[in-house]
C-alpha positions as CSV (number, residue, x, y, z in Angstrom):
1,M,-0.2,0.2,0.1
2,L,1.3,3.5,-1.1
3,Q,1.5,5.9,1.9
4,N,0.5,9.9,1.5
5,A,3.7,11.9,1.9
6,S,3.0,14.2,4.6
7,K,2.9,17.5,4.1
8,P,5.8,19.4,5.3
9,I,6.5,21.4,8.2
10,R,6.7,25.1,7.9
11,K,8.7,26.7,9.9
12,P,8.6,30.9,9.9
13,T,11.6,32.4,8.7
14,N,12.5,35.9,8.5
15,V,15.1,36.9,5.5
16,S,16.6,39.8,4.4
17,L,15.8,40.6,0.3
18,D,16.9,43.1,-2.4
19,S,13.8,45.6,-2.0
20,R,13.4,45.5,-5.6
21,L,13.6,41.7,-5.6
22,V,10.7,42.1,-3.7
23,E,8.3,45.0,-5.5
24,E,8.9,43.1,-8.5
25,A,8.1,39.9,-6.8
26,K,4.5,41.7,-5.6
27,A,3.9,43.3,-8.9
28,L,4.2,39.8,-10.7
29,G,2.3,37.9,-8.5
30,I,5.3,35.7,-7.5
31,N,4.6,33.6,-4.1
32,M,8.0,35.0,-2.3
33,S,8.0,31.7,0.4
34,Q,7.6,29.2,-2.5
35,A,10.1,30.8,-4.5
36,A,12.7,31.1,-2.2
37,E,12.0,27.6,-0.9
38,A,12.6,26.4,-4.4
39,G,15.7,28.5,-4.5
40,L,16.9,27.1,-1.4
41,A,15.9,23.6,-2.2
42,K,18.1,23.9,-6.1
43,A,21.3,25.2,-3.6
44,I,21.5,23.0,-1.2
45,S,20.9,20.3,-4.0
46,E,23.9,21.9,-6.0
47,E,26.2,21.8,-2.8
48,K,25.4,17.6,-2.2
49,S,26.4,17.3,-5.4
50,R,29.3,19.5,-5.4
51,Q,30.3,18.0,-1.5
52,W,29.9,14.4,-2.7
53,L,31.7,14.9,-5.8
54,E,34.9,16.1,-3.9
55,E,34.4,13.3,-1.4
56,N,34.4,10.5,-4.3
57,R,37.1,12.5,-6.7
58,E,39.9,10.1,-6.3
59,A,37.8,7.1,-6.9
60,I,36.2,9.0,-9.8
61,E,39.7,9.8,-10.9
62,S,40.7,6.2,-10.8
63,S,38.4,4.7,-12.8
64,N,38.8,7.0,-16.0
65,K,42.3,6.3,-15.5
66,Y,41.7,2.7,-15.7
67,V,39.1,3.1,-18.6
68,E,41.7,5.4,-20.5
69,R,44.2,2.4,-19.9
70,H,42.3,-0.5,-20.2
71,G,38.7,0.4,-22.3
72,L,35.7,-0.1,-20.6
73,P,35.3,-3.7,-18.7
74,L,32.5,-5.8,-20.8
75,A,33.1,-3.9,-23.8
76,K,33.2,-7.0,-26.0
77,Y,29.7,-7.7,-25.1
78,R,28.2,-4.1,-26.1
79,L,25.7,-4.4,-28.9
80,F,26.3,-0.5,-30.1
């Protein structure tokens, strides 16, 4: 049975934003809370990706060097 995803708990937060951006967002009918949340989610995702790449840099480089020297493992079984 599939479970419904629970609604996230909202936390009131004070932020300081460029007043020109705030006015323009209001004029365009942009929900600033949703926009800020989307931007924060994107920034978190990008930072997690950057950290993962840094943490795994040596393994990735090692794997790439192996492929450069020896070719792809199981390449003879590729159909394309």
